[in-house]
Phi, psi and omega in degrees: 000133180282173176209149173266131178247118176268128178227172177244132178282167179296337179274005178090354179279154177267149174213166173229152169242140170262121178255139174285173181301333180276002178088359179277138178286126181246349179202137179234139181273173168285179175274141178240141180285337179233155177293326178298319177297320178297317179297321177295324176298319178298315179298324178293320176298314180302319182286323186267341185305320183290345186267112184301326182295346180278354181262127177255106182278128188230163172232125180286166180302330180274004178092356178288152180256142177204176177217156171246140172259127183247149175281175181298335179275002178090355179287140177287127179249352177189149179233141181279174168287175176271140180240152181280336181225159176296324179297317179295320176300315181295327175293325175298318177299315179299324178294320177296315179303320183284318189272322190297313188303327183245013184291140175284162179247126178245119181262108180267010180264356182281000000 
């Protein structure tokens, strides 16, 4: 079972990482000025993760593959790690679909 980990960046903003059951980070959020905003971002990931159309599959300038998960309004709510192949990226998407909806939330800022 995956989990969302809420942390605080050095600039004081909150962020979350979605970790798969094996502990690998599969999605990272933007920075949020409030913890409440960060929590809403997590809820948006949980709601949007099962829908394949919400994933924007990309290729970085260096040839690495990654994806963005977008909310219904088109805003990016999470970005993946970099993958060496499109197949590995697509497996990352499947992992988010599988892990996000029921992932527990761990707040490491307390």
